[in-house]
C-alpha positions in Angstrom: -73.4 5.7 120.8 -74.9 2.3 120.3 -78.2 2.8 121.2 -80.5 5.8 121.1 -83.3 6.2 123.8 -83.8 9.9 122.6 -87.3 10.4 121.8 -89.1 12.5 119.3 -92.6 14.3 118.0 -92.6 15.2 114.5 -95.8 17.4 113.8 -96.8 17.2 110.3 -98.8 20.5 109.0 -100.4 19.6 105.4 -101.3 23.0 104.0 -99.4 25.4 101.6 -99.6 28.6 99.7 -99.0 26.8 96.7 -97.2 23.5 95.5 -93.8 23.5 94.1 -93.0 21.7 91.1 -90.4 19.4 92.6 -92.4 18.4 96.1 -93.6 15.3 96.4 -94.2 15.4 100.3 -98.2 15.4 101.6 -98.7 18.8 101.0 -101.7 20.4 99.9 -103.4 24.0 98.9 -106.2 24.5 100.7 -108.8 27.3 99.1 -112.1 29.0 101.0 -112.8 29.1 104.9 -110.8 27.0 107.0 -111.3 26.4 110.9 -107.6 26.4 112.4 -108.7 26.1 115.6 -111.0 23.0 115.1 -108.1 21.4 113.0 -105.9 21.7 115.8 -108.1 19.8 118.2 -107.5 16.9 116.0 -103.8 17.4 116.6 -104.4 17.7 120.1 -106.3 14.2 120.5 -104.3 12.6 118.4 -101.4 13.2 120.4 -103.2 12.2 123.6 -104.3 8.5 121.8 -100.7 8.1 120.8 -99.2 9.0 124.4 -101.5 6.1 125.6 -99.4 3.9 123.2 -96.4 5.0 124.2 -96.2 6.2 127.4 -93.6 7.2 129.9 -91.2 8.7 127.2 -88.8 11.9 127.6 -89.3 14.2 124.6 -85.9 15.3 123.3 -87.2 16.8 120.0 -90.3 18.5 118.7 -90.6 19.1 114.7 -93.0 20.9 113.2 -93.1 19.9 109.4 -94.8 20.2 106.0 -96.4 21.6 104.2 -95.6 25.0 105.5 -95.9 25.2 109.3 -95.0 29.3 109.2 -98.8 29.4 108.2 -99.9 28.3 111.5 -101.3 30.9 114.1 -98.6 31.1 116.9 -101.1 30.0 119.2 -102.1 27.1 117.1 -98.3 26.1 117.7 -98.7 26.8 121.4 -101.8 24.5 121.9 -99.7 21.8 120.4 -96.9 22.3 122.1 -98.8 22.5 125.8 -100.6 19.0 124.6 -97.3 17.2 124.3 -96.1 18.7 127.5 -99.4 17.2 129.2 -99.0 13.7 127.7 -95.3 13.3 128.1 -92.5 14.5 129.9 -90.5 17.3 128.0 -86.6 17.5 128.5 -85.9 20.8 129.9 -83.3 20.8 127.1 -86.0 20.1 124.5 -85.1 21.2 120.6 -88.4 22.7 119.1 -87.9 23.0 115.5 -90.6 25.1 113.0 -90.1 24.6 108.9 -91.0 28.2 107.7 -90.6 29.9 104.1 -89.0 33.1 104.1 -92.1 35.3 103.1 -92.4 38.7 104.6 -95.5 37.7 106.3 -94.5 34.6 107.8 -91.1 36.1 109.2 -93.3 38.7 110.7 -94.8 35.6 113.1 -90.9 34.5 114.3 -91.7 36.6 117.7 -94.9 34.4 118.1 -93.4 31.4 117.8 -90.3 32.2 120.0 -93.1 33.4 122.4 -94.8 29.9 121.9 -91.8 27.7 122.5 -90.0 27.2 119.3 -86.5 27.6 119.6 -85.2 26.6 116.3 -86.3 27.8 112.5 -85.7 25.9 109.4 -85.9 27.8 106.4 -86.9 26.5 103.0 -84.6 29.2 101.0 -84.2 27.2 98.0 -81.8 29.6 96.2 -80.3 32.9 96.4 -80.7 33.7 92.8 -84.2 35.2 91.9 -84.3 33.1 88.2 -84.0 29.5 90.0 -86.5 30.6 93.0 -89.5 31.2 90.3 -88.6 28.0 88.3 -89.0 25.9 91.8 -92.2 27.5 92.5 -91.2 29.6 95.1 -93.3 32.5 96.4 -90.4 34.8 98.4 -87.5 36.7 96.5 -83.7 36.5 97.4 -84.1 39.8 99.4 -87.2 38.2 101.3 -85.1 35.3 102.1 -81.9 37.0 103.3 -84.3 39.0 105.5 -86.0 36.0 106.7 -82.3 34.4 107.5 -81.5 37.2 109.3 -84.4 37.8 111.4 -84.4 34.2 112.6 -81.0 34.7 113.4 -82.0 37.2 115.8 -85.1 35.4 117.2 -84.3 32.0 117.8 -81.6 30.3 119.5 -80.7 28.4 116.6 -81.3 28.2 113.0 -81.1 26.8 110.0 -81.8 27.2 106.2 -81.9 24.9 102.6 -80.3 25.4 99.5 -81.4 23.1 96.4 -78.7 22.5 94.2 -78.0 20.5 91.0 -80.4 22.5 89.7 -81.4 22.6 85.9 -78.6 25.0 83.7 -76.5 25.4 87.0 -72.7 25.4 86.2 -69.8 24.2 89.1 -69.0 28.0 89.4 -72.3 28.9 89.8 -73.0 26.6 92.4 -69.4 27.4 94.3 -70.6 31.0 94.1 -73.9 30.9 95.6 -72.4 28.0 98.3 -70.1 30.5 99.1 -72.6 33.5 99.7 -74.9 30.7 101.9 -71.8 29.9 104.0 -71.3 33.5 104.7 -75.2 33.9 105.8 -75.1 31.1 107.5 -75.3 30.3 111.5 -74.6 27.2 112.5 -76.9 24.7 110.2 -77.3 24.0 106.5 -79.4 21.6 104.6 -78.0 21.1 101.3 -80.0 18.8 98.9 -79.0 18.0 95.3 -82.5 18.5 93.4 -83.9 14.7 92.5 -86.7 14.2 90.3 -89.7 12.3 92.2 -92.8 10.5 90.7 -96.2 12.1 91.0 -94.4 16.4 90.7 -94.6 18.3 87.7 -91.0 17.9 87.6 -91.2 14.5 86.9 -93.9 15.1 84.0 -91.5 17.7 82.5 -88.7 15.4 82.6 -90.2 12.8 81.3 -91.3 14.7 78.2 -87.6 16.1 77.6 -88.4 19.9 78.8 -86.5 19.4 82.3 -82.6 18.9 81.1 -80.8 18.1 84.7 -77.0 18.3 84.9 -74.9 14.9 84.6 -73.9 12.5 86.6 -70.6 13.9 86.8 -71.2 17.3 87.2 -73.6 16.3 90.2 -70.5 14.2 91.5 -68.2 17.4 90.9 -71.1 19.7 92.8 -71.2 17.1 95.9 -67.5 16.8 96.3 -67.5 20.7 96.1 -70.1 20.7 98.8 -68.1 18.9 100.9 -65.3 20.8 100.7 -66.3 24.1 100.9 -68.3 23.5 103.9 -65.8 22.1 105.7 -63.4 24.8 105.1 -66.1 27.3 106.6 -66.5 25.2 109.8 -69.6 23.6 108.9 -68.5 19.6 107.8 -71.6 17.2 106.7 -72.7 15.3 109.5 -75.2 13.6 107.4 -74.8 13.3 103.7 -77.0 16.6 103.0 -76.7 17.8 106.5 -73.6 20.7 107.5 -73.5 22.0 111.0 -70.6 23.3 113.6 -70.1 21.0 116.4 -73.4 21.2 118.8 -75.5 22.6 116.2 -76.7 19.0 114.6 -80.5 18.9 114.3 -81.4 17.2 117.2 -84.4 15.9 115.8 -82.8 14.4 112.5 -80.7 12.7 114.3 -83.2 10.6 116.3 -84.5 9.6 112.7 -80.6 8.9 111.4 -79.8 6.9 114.5 -83.0 5.0 114.7 -84.4 6.0 117.8 -88.4 6.5 118.7 -90.2 9.1 117.4 -94.2 9.5 117.0 -95.7 11.2 114.2 -99.1 13.5 114.7 -100.8 14.9 111.7 -101.4 14.2 108.1 -99.6 11.7 106.8 -97.4 11.6 109.3 -94.9 8.4 109.5 -93.8 7.3 113.1 -91.6 4.7 114.5 -92.5 3.4 118.0 -91.2 0.9 120.5 -94.6 -0.9 122.1 -94.0 -3.9 124.0 -90.6 -4.3 123.1 -91.7 -4.5 119.2 -90.7 -1.7 117.0 -93.7 -0.4 114.7 -94.1 1.2 111.5 -97.1 3.9 111.6 -98.4 6.3 109.3 -101.8 8.4 109.3 -104.6 9.3 106.3 -102.6 11.4 104.3 -105.8 13.7 103.3 -106.3 16.7 106.0 -109.8 16.4 106.3 -110.2 12.1 105.8 -107.4 12.6 108.8 -109.5 15.3 110.7 -113.0 13.2 110.9 -110.6 10.1 111.4 -109.3 11.5 114.7 -112.7 13.0 115.8 -114.4 9.7 115.3 -111.2 7.1 116.7 -108.5 9.5 118.3 -106.6 9.0 115.8 -105.8 8.9 111.9 -103.8 5.9 111.7 -103.9 3.7 108.5 -100.8 2.1 109.2 -99.3 0.0 112.3 -96.8 -2.6 111.0 -94.6 -4.5 113.6 -91.5 -4.7 111.9 -89.5 -8.0 111.6 -85.8 -8.2 112.4 -84.4 -8.2 108.9 -86.8 -4.5 108.5 -85.2 -3.3 111.4 -81.6 -4.0 110.5 -82.3 -2.5 106.7 -84.1 0.4 108.4 -80.8 1.3 110.8 -78.5 0.7 107.7 -80.3 3.1 105.5 -80.5 5.5 108.0 -77.6 5.5 109.9 -74.8 5.5 106.8 -76.2 8.6 106.3 -74.5 9.7 109.2 -70.7 10.8 109.1 -70.5 8.8 112.9 -71.4 5.6 110.8 -73.0 2.8 112.3 -72.7 0.2 115.0 -72.3 -3.3 114.0 -73.5 -4.6 117.5 -76.3 -2.9 117.3 -77.2 -4.0 113.7 -76.8 -7.4 115.2 -79.2 -6.7 117.8 -81.9 -5.6 115.5 -81.3 -8.1 112.8 -80.8 -10.9 114.9 -77.5 -11.5 112.3 -74.0 -10.0 112.1 -72.9 -8.0 108.8 -71.5 -10.2 106.3 -67.4 -9.9 106.6 -67.1 -10.8 102.8 -69.5 -7.7 102.3 -67.3 -5.4 104.4 -63.9 -6.5 102.8 -64.8 -5.7 99.5 -66.5 -2.4 100.3 -63.2 -1.6 102.0 -61.0 -3.1 99.6 -62.7 -0.1 96.9 -62.6 2.4 99.7 -66.7 3.0 99.9 -66.3 2.2 103.7 -64.1 2.3 106.7 -63.9 1.1 110.2 -63.5 3.9 112.9 -61.1 3.2 116.1 -64.6 2.6 118.2 -65.7 0.0 116.0 -68.4 1.7 113.8 -68.6 1.3 109.9 -68.9 4.4 108.0 -69.2 5.6 104.5 -66.2 7.4 103.3 -66.2 10.7 100.7 -66.0 8.4 97.9 -68.7 6.1 98.9 -71.1 8.4 99.7 -72.3 9.5 96.0 -73.3 5.7 96.0 -74.7 5.2 99.2 -77.8 3.4 97.6 -75.6 0.8 96.6 -73.2 0.3 99.6 -76.5 -0.3 101.4 -77.8 -2.7 99.2 -74.5 -4.4 99.4 -74.3 -4.7 103.2 -78.0 -5.7 103.7 -77.7 -8.7 101.0 
């Protein structure tokens, strides 16, 4: 697939019941009274304004991310979906994903979300062990997680859940056992992320103070290799560096990102990539929820960034996103975006050390050996 004409809509719901110590996403714990209907009105308004800037699109995927979108009322989700359908054409086979936390209260809302139009749920399980769940700041139990996963599989056409590994104190044998249980529980898609320490998080402060001991690089690499082997043996091979699926069960919305497609970002702190007048724009909205709400009510959108990307920037973004995929990138599309070809010297060198390979269709992809050093591979190709 040398181009990607698919169009996605990302809806960011910024509120959470608690802030997890590892999370650097734009999420906020709101205390006190909250007028959700008024807040949803701003989403509808921003959708209308964005659709005027990017009209005529066929929406292939809608993704409610956060934050914790499963704190929303099902009626709120329905209102937002209706607004998308009013201002853009929506594919008959649209994928509508909602991220959810597996607490019992939120799980009870699943049927309401399904009625509203959600057909895929992604659950933030993060661990199938009680002690790590507590350390990660999760509010659910292992039993809650398993019950929510099973209910999601009964309620929605498709479902997925996330697990974080390479956690403090976790051994290779621990991960082998937990991943085996996760694969037995899964139904077509799993997201498996190595824990990273991000600046601005509680974990970053603990790590800097020497109070959080992370696995060694060698152990993390062994865990990554085990993950690839075990998921493949269960029929859920990696289609992206951290995402695993049976063929046909891949996340359509995330594929739009990784294939460097076009998507609208709606809500506080949402990012987008829109092609307007033949030029690709990088957009971002106000991060603070109520400042965003005020801006949308006043001006129609919450935009604080609307940058025309240069050819070099487009080429670099295509490399960063596309090389995460098992299918790789199309060098011809890179040349079309960047207005220059990839350097054969760099390609030959990376091939010689086994980090990239050329597929029969001419695509370049990172090998299993190269994936653990993906950032370095991208930097070499972009040079």
